[in-house]
Structure formats: structure tokens, C-alpha cells
C-alpha positions as CSV (number, residue, x, y, z in Angstrom):
1,M,85.5,47.6,-12.8
2,Q,83.6,44.1,-12.2
3,H,79.7,44.5,-12.0
4,P,78.4,43.4,-8.3
5,S,75.7,41.3,-10.0
6,N,78.8,39.7,-12.1
7,R,81.1,38.8,-9.7
8,D,78.3,37.4,-7.3
9,N,77.0,34.6,-9.8
10,I,81.2,34.4,-10.2
11,E,81.3,33.4,-6.9
12,A,78.3,31.3,-6.2
13,L,79.1,29.3,-9.5
14,K,82.9,28.6,-8.1
15,A,81.0,27.8,-4.2
16,A,78.6,24.8,-6.2
17,L,81.3,23.6,-8.2
18,S,83.4,20.7,-6.5
19,I,87.4,21.6,-8.1
20,T,88.0,17.3,-7.8
21,A,84.8,16.8,-10.4
22,V,86.1,19.4,-12.7
23,A,89.4,18.3,-12.7
24,E,87.5,15.1,-13.4
25,A,85.1,16.3,-15.8
26,L,88.7,17.7,-17.7
27,G,90.4,14.4,-17.8
28,L,92.5,14.9,-15.3
29,E,92.6,11.8,-13.4
30,P,92.9,13.1,-10.1
31,M,93.8,10.8,-7.5
32,R,93.8,11.2,-3.5
33,G,94.1,15.2,-4.2
34,K,96.1,15.5,-6.6
35,F,96.3,14.9,-10.1
36,R,100.4,15.6,-12.3
37,C,101.1,19.0,-13.3
38,L,100.2,20.5,-16.7
39,H,104.0,20.6,-17.6
40,P,105.6,17.5,-17.2
41,T,108.8,18.7,-18.7
42,R,109.5,21.0,-16.0
43,H,109.0,18.3,-13.4
44,S,112.0,15.7,-12.6
45,H,110.8,12.3,-14.5
46,G,107.2,13.4,-16.3
47,D,105.8,14.2,-12.5
48,R,105.2,10.4,-12.2
49,S,104.2,11.2,-8.8
50,P,101.4,14.2,-8.8
51,S,102.9,17.7,-7.7
52,V,99.1,19.1,-7.8
53,S,97.3,19.3,-5.4
54,L,93.4,19.7,-4.8
55,S,91.6,21.8,-1.7
56,E,88.4,20.7,-1.9
57,D,87.3,23.1,0.9
58,R,88.5,26.0,-1.0
59,G,88.1,24.8,-4.3
60,L,91.3,25.6,-5.2
61,F,94.2,23.8,-7.4
62,R,98.4,24.7,-6.8
63,C,101.5,23.0,-8.3
64,W,104.1,23.1,-6.0
65,V,107.0,23.3,-8.5
66,C,105.2,25.5,-11.0
67,Q,104.4,28.7,-10.2
68,D,101.8,29.6,-12.1
69,V,99.9,26.4,-12.1
70,R,97.2,27.1,-9.1
71,G,94.1,28.9,-9.2
72,D,90.1,28.1,-8.6
73,C,88.2,25.7,-11.0
74,I,87.6,28.3,-13.7
75,E,91.1,29.4,-14.0
76,L,92.1,25.1,-13.8
77,V,89.3,25.5,-17.2
78,S,91.4,28.1,-18.4
79,Q,95.0,26.5,-18.1
80,V,93.6,22.8,-19.2
81,R,91.9,23.8,-22.5
82,N,94.1,26.7,-23.1
83,C,91.0,29.5,-23.3
84,S,90.3,32.6,-22.3
85,F,88.3,33.4,-18.3
86,I,85.3,33.7,-20.1
87,D,85.4,30.1,-22.5
88,A,86.0,29.2,-19.0
89,L,83.1,29.9,-17.8
90,R,81.4,28.7,-20.6
91,W,82.2,25.6,-20.3
92,L,82.0,25.5,-16.9
93,R,77.9,26.2,-16.9
94,D,77.5,23.9,-19.8
95,T,79.3,21.1,-18.2
96,F,78.0,21.2,-15.1
97,P,73.9,22.4,-15.5
98,N,73.3,21.7,-11.6
99,A,75.5,24.3,-10.6
100,R,74.3,26.5,-13.2
101,T,71.3,26.6,-11.6
102,A,71.9,26.6,-8.2
103,A,74.1,30.2,-9.3
104,N,71.1,31.3,-11.0
105,L,73.1,31.8,-14.2
106,G,70.1,30.4,-16.5
107,T,69.3,27.8,-18.5
108,P,71.1,27.5,-22.1
109,S,69.3,27.7,-24.8
110,T,69.0,24.1,-26.8
111,T,68.5,25.4,-30.3
112,A,71.3,28.9,-30.0
113,P,74.6,29.1,-29.4
114,K,75.5,28.6,-25.5
115,Q,76.4,32.0,-23.9
116,P,76.4,32.5,-20.0
117,T,73.8,34.6,-18.9
118,A,74.0,37.2,-15.9
119,I,78.5,36.8,-16.6
120,V,78.6,37.5,-20.6
121,Q,76.7,39.5,-22.5
122,D,75.3,38.2,-26.3
123,V,76.7,39.8,-29.1
124,R,73.5,42.0,-30.3
125,K,73.0,43.5,-33.8
126,D,71.7,47.3,-33.4
127,S,69.6,49.2,-35.7
128,T,72.6,50.1,-38.1
129,S,75.3,47.2,-37.9
130,E,76.9,44.2,-36.1
131,L,78.3,44.8,-33.2
132,A,81.5,43.5,-33.6
133,T,82.5,44.0,-29.4
134,L,81.7,41.3,-26.3
135,T,80.7,43.0,-23.0
136,V,82.1,41.8,-20.1
137,H,82.6,43.6,-16.9
138,N,81.2,46.2,-18.7
139,V,84.2,46.2,-20.6
140,E,83.9,46.0,-24.7
141,R,86.7,44.1,-26.7
142,P,86.8,45.7,-29.9
143,E,87.9,44.0,-33.3
144,H,91.1,41.6,-33.1
145,W,91.8,43.4,-29.3
146,R,94.0,40.3,-28.2
147,E,96.3,41.3,-31.3
148,K,96.2,45.0,-30.8
149,L,97.0,44.0,-27.0
150,V,100.2,42.2,-28.3
151,L,101.3,45.0,-30.8
152,T,101.2,47.8,-27.7
153,F,103.1,45.1,-25.8
154,L,105.9,44.4,-28.6
155,K,106.7,48.0,-29.4
156,L,107.5,48.9,-25.9
157,L,110.7,46.7,-25.5
158,M,114.0,46.8,-27.1
159,P,115.4,44.7,-29.8
160,I,118.1,42.3,-28.5
161,D,121.2,43.5,-28.9
162,Q,120.2,47.1,-27.2
163,A,121.5,47.7,-23.6
164,D,119.4,48.0,-20.3
165,P,119.9,50.8,-18.1
166,H,123.0,49.2,-16.6
167,G,124.5,49.4,-19.7
168,N,123.9,44.6,-19.4
169,F,122.7,43.1,-22.7
170,L,121.5,39.9,-20.7
171,A,119.1,38.7,-23.5
172,R,122.4,38.8,-26.0
173,D,123.9,37.1,-24.0
174,Y,121.1,34.4,-22.6
175,L,120.6,33.6,-26.6
176,I,124.3,33.6,-27.6
177,K,125.2,31.0,-24.7
178,R,122.0,28.9,-26.7
179,K,124.4,29.0,-30.0
180,I,121.6,31.5,-31.3
181,F,122.7,34.5,-33.3
182,Q,121.8,37.3,-34.7
183,R,120.5,36.7,-38.1
184,T,117.9,34.0,-35.9
185,W,117.1,36.3,-33.3
186,N,116.3,39.6,-35.8
187,G,114.4,37.1,-38.4
188,L,112.3,36.0,-35.5
189,R,111.6,39.6,-34.3
190,L,112.5,38.4,-30.5
191,R,112.5,41.5,-28.2
192,W,113.3,42.2,-24.6
193,V,111.8,43.6,-21.4
194,D,115.0,45.9,-21.0
195,D,114.2,48.4,-18.2
196,Y,111.3,46.2,-16.0
197,H,109.4,49.4,-14.5
198,R,109.1,51.2,-17.7
199,V,107.5,49.3,-19.8
200,N,104.9,48.3,-16.5
201,E,104.8,52.4,-16.2
202,A,103.8,53.0,-20.3
203,L,101.7,49.4,-20.3
204,R,99.6,50.4,-18.2
205,H,99.1,54.0,-19.3
206,D,98.5,52.8,-22.6
207,A,96.0,50.3,-22.6
208,D,93.0,49.2,-20.1
209,P,93.5,47.8,-16.9
210,D,90.9,45.2,-17.2
211,L,92.2,43.8,-20.9
212,L,95.3,43.7,-19.7
213,R,94.1,41.2,-16.5
214,E,92.6,39.2,-19.6
215,V,95.2,38.6,-22.0
216,G,97.6,37.8,-18.6
217,L,100.4,41.0,-19.8
218,V,99.4,41.9,-15.9
219,N,98.4,40.3,-12.8
220,D,95.8,41.0,-10.3
221,Q,98.0,43.8,-8.7
222,G,97.6,45.2,-12.2
223,N,101.7,44.6,-12.5
224,L,103.3,43.3,-15.9
225,R,103.7,39.2,-14.9
226,F,106.9,39.4,-17.0
227,Y,109.6,40.3,-14.0
228,K,111.6,37.2,-15.0
229,H,110.8,36.8,-18.0
230,R,112.3,39.3,-19.9
231,L,113.0,37.7,-23.6
232,I,109.9,37.6,-25.6
233,L,109.1,35.1,-28.6
234,P,106.4,36.2,-30.6
235,Y,104.3,34.3,-32.6
236,L,103.6,35.3,-36.3
237,D,101.3,34.7,-38.4
238,A,102.8,34.4,-42.8
239,E,102.9,37.4,-42.9
240,N,104.6,38.3,-40.3
241,H,102.4,39.9,-37.8
242,P,102.5,38.7,-33.9
243,L,99.9,37.0,-32.5
244,H,100.8,35.8,-29.4
245,F,103.8,35.1,-27.0
246,Q,105.6,33.5,-24.9
247,A,107.6,35.1,-22.2
248,R,111.1,33.4,-20.9
249,A,113.7,33.2,-18.1
250,L,117.1,34.7,-18.9
251,D,118.4,33.2,-15.6
252,F,118.4,29.1,-15.6
253,E,116.9,29.1,-11.6
254,T,113.4,30.4,-12.6
255,T,110.9,28.0,-12.4
256,P,109.0,28.3,-14.7
257,K,111.5,28.3,-17.6
258,E,108.8,30.0,-19.8
259,L,105.6,32.1,-19.1
260,S,102.5,32.8,-21.7
261,L,99.3,34.5,-22.4
262,R,96.0,33.1,-22.0
263,G,93.4,32.3,-23.9
264,H,93.1,31.1,-27.3
265,I,96.9,30.5,-29.1
266,P,96.1,30.8,-32.6
267,C,99.0,29.5,-34.9
268,P,102.1,27.1,-34.2
269,Y,105.7,29.0,-32.8
270,N,107.4,30.0,-36.6
271,A,104.4,29.0,-38.6
272,K,105.4,30.6,-41.9
273,E,107.2,27.6,-42.6
274,L,104.2,25.5,-42.8
275,D,103.3,27.1,-46.6
276,Q,102.0,23.4,-48.1
277,R,104.9,23.0,-50.3
278,P,106.8,19.7,-50.3
279,G,109.2,19.5,-47.6
280,V,110.5,18.0,-44.5
281,V,109.7,20.6,-41.1
282,Y,110.6,20.1,-37.6
283,L,108.3,20.2,-34.8
284,C,110.2,20.7,-31.7
285,E,109.0,21.3,-28.0
286,G,108.8,25.1,-27.0
287,P,110.4,28.2,-29.0
288,I,114.0,27.4,-27.4
289,D,114.6,24.4,-29.8
290,T,112.6,25.9,-32.5
291,L,115.2,28.7,-32.9
292,T,118.0,26.2,-32.8
293,L,117.2,24.4,-35.6
294,V,116.2,27.5,-37.3
295,E,120.5,28.8,-36.6
296,K,121.4,25.8,-38.3
297,G,119.3,26.1,-41.5
298,F,116.4,23.9,-40.7
299,A,112.9,24.6,-41.4
300,A,111.4,24.6,-38.1
301,V,108.5,25.2,-36.1
302,G,107.6,24.5,-32.2
303,V,104.5,24.0,-29.7
304,P,104.4,26.1,-26.6
305,G,104.9,22.8,-25.1
306,V,104.2,18.9,-25.4
307,A,100.2,19.1,-24.4
308,H,99.7,22.2,-26.4
309,M,99.4,20.9,-29.3
310,K,96.1,21.6,-30.8
311,K,94.8,19.0,-33.5
312,E,93.0,21.7,-35.9
313,W,96.7,22.2,-36.2
314,I,97.1,19.7,-38.1
315,P,96.4,20.5,-41.5
316,L,98.5,23.4,-41.9
317,F,101.0,21.0,-42.0
318,A,100.0,19.3,-45.1
319,N,102.8,17.9,-48.4
320,K,105.2,18.2,-45.3
321,R,107.6,15.0,-43.5
322,V,106.9,15.7,-40.4
323,I,110.5,15.2,-37.0
324,V,109.2,15.4,-34.1
325,C,111.7,16.8,-31.8
326,F,110.5,16.6,-28.1
327,D,112.2,16.4,-25.4
328,N,113.5,12.9,-24.2
329,D,112.1,11.9,-21.6
330,E,108.8,10.1,-20.7
331,A,107.0,12.9,-21.2
332,G,108.3,13.8,-24.8
333,R,108.3,10.6,-25.6
334,N,104.2,9.9,-24.9
335,A,103.9,12.8,-26.1
336,S,105.5,12.5,-29.7
337,A,103.7,9.6,-29.9
338,K,100.7,10.3,-29.5
339,I,101.1,13.7,-32.2
340,V,103.1,10.9,-35.1
341,E,99.8,9.0,-35.0
342,E,97.7,12.2,-34.7
343,F,99.8,13.5,-38.1
344,V,99.5,9.5,-39.8
345,A,95.9,9.4,-39.4
346,Q,95.0,12.4,-41.7
347,G,97.6,11.2,-43.9
348,I,100.6,13.1,-43.2
349,D,104.0,12.0,-43.1
350,A,105.1,12.0,-39.4
351,K,107.5,10.5,-37.0
352,P,109.9,10.9,-33.9
353,L,113.4,12.3,-34.2
354,T,115.0,8.6,-32.5
355,S,118.8,10.4,-31.8
356,L,118.5,12.3,-28.7
357,P,120.1,11.5,-25.9
358,S,118.4,10.7,-23.2
359,F,116.4,13.3,-21.1
360,T,118.0,15.8,-23.5
361,D,117.0,18.9,-25.8
362,I,117.5,20.2,-29.4
363,N,119.3,22.8,-28.5
364,D,120.9,21.3,-25.0
365,W,122.0,18.7,-28.1
366,F,123.6,21.4,-30.0
367,T,125.6,23.4,-27.3
368,R,126.6,20.4,-25.6
């Protein structure tokens, strides 16, 4: 349960902020109460006509296409910066000092690392050891808590070739239609939510609800978010440990097609290919395109979307020749050109794939 003083301070901070000013500070370039969606590939023509509306009176934003692109100013920061709720609060506090003062959140130290007072308690030393936890909303974060929650969730899921309680092989059939087969889905440790009720109840029984909500496994009502997005695509490190995942809808009508956990994404998808050895690697837009190339025998890694290639990941591609294979639409081409430029600036050979037909992606190309 959130402490009342913390809740009051957070609400006071939001009330003191202009969501338009927050959007401007995040570089979203709002005009006449709208800005382009954070996921342009979900929109026709890269969302050239902005689909995200801002409500200054209510302090909210909402995309009229993407169900997951909505919320208050804290959620906007979290989505744009791909950070946790706490990091979003820190960013708002440091970016808008006047709002911080109005909300009675104190002044950040000019010498010590910045921590939001009255919202996040500092990590402190006790008499015997370092306290390796961060206390937020009266919940202590154990070391590696995100990874442990991801692993707890994945252990509840079934292999792709396991039927649901009704005898349906929905995940298997979906992947086969995409021409992705058993060797690949087993190698990348794909799983699926075969029985939503079973997984939902088990997860709520096994894990702290506040942590589940913060990491993005459950919604505000405390239920598993992945009712339609039942194909789970783990992000594995070099030792095959799951650190993160995306979830994919198993039908072709649901929007958005993919959901992600909240907060930091620690590595690209299929990062084990980034072994520092000389060779060619294909950089794809999303796990499905990555799986498609892996199925065909190529070394491929993926980013969650064109807006989520992190500069700190570029050194992981050392000694590789990078072929950027983003969707051949306006958003994909623009992002591809920018990322190639960033690779080259750091001394890494990179170029875009130019042979994709217009308005197609890698999986479309191979399944036609």
C-alpha cells in the first residue's frame, strides 16, 4: 500500500506540471495539443498525422490507435525514456524544479547523487552491511528483483508445442504460419500463456503485487496484462538467462501487436550473437523479424522498436558488420539512416538493407 504522504506528494507534483511542457521537454514536439505516436510503425504512413492527444486540463495523454500509449505525465516520461516509475519521478523532479517546489519535494543536492525526497527513500548503510534494496511505497526491492520476477513468470508458462486446456496449439500454429519452427523457438526459449486464469492466479499468489505492477506484469487491477498477448519472447543474456521479455498477440487484429515490460531494457533481443568476434550481424525491428532470420541461419539481433535502439548498446556490436533491417516504411527508413550514422560514428561498419519491398518487413518478405 502506498504511504499517504508519498501519494499526496506525487499528486501534487502532477498537478503542478503542464503535460504539454513535459512532452516538449521530452522532445516530442507537440503542436496544437497533439504529437506523433511513440510507435510509428503501428500507424499507416508512420503516423504523419499525429495520433496522440494531450489533455492539459486532466494532465493526460492518449493515442487513439495504441491502447498502451496513454496515461499521466509520469507514464509519458516512463514510456519515452523507457524507464521505471521511480526514474520517471526523478527526471520530472530534476527537469521541473518549480513543480518540485510546489509539490514540497525539496531541493536536490548539488554534490550528492540526485534522489527524489519524500517519494523515494535513499539507499543507506546500516551498522553491518550495505542495504542492497531501494524502498518505494514501503516495498523493499531485493537485489535482481526484476530478473527474479521475469523468471518467476516464465516458469509458469508452457513450451510452444504444448496445447491449451481446450487442445488448441495457438502459439505453435501462429509461429508456423510465420515460418518459424521448433528448432528456433526452442533455441530462443519462447513460451506461451496457455491458460490465462492459471497463470494469473499463480503469479498473484507467488509475487508481491506492488512489484508486479511496477515491472508491468499486471495492470492497475492486479491482473496479468497478457490476455491477448500470449506469445512470450524472452530477452536472454550471453549465458541464456532471461532478463526481459516482449509479448506478442496471437491474432492479426489486436493493436498494439506487442506489449513490453516497463522500465529498462538491458540488452537487444538474441544478444548472444554479439560475441565480439568478426562477422556479419543483422539488426532487426522486433523479435519476430529476428526469429525469421535466425530460422534461415543468419546471425540476427533485434530491438523492441525503431525508437528503442540504445546508444549504449552500440559497443556490443564491436567487430561486426551490421546490416540494419528495419521495416521499409517511412519510420523504418528514417530510423535506419540514423542508427547507421551512429554506428559509423563509433567506428562500426554498418549499412541499411535496401532490397526490402516497400511497406514490408523481414517476416512479410520471407512468408510471401
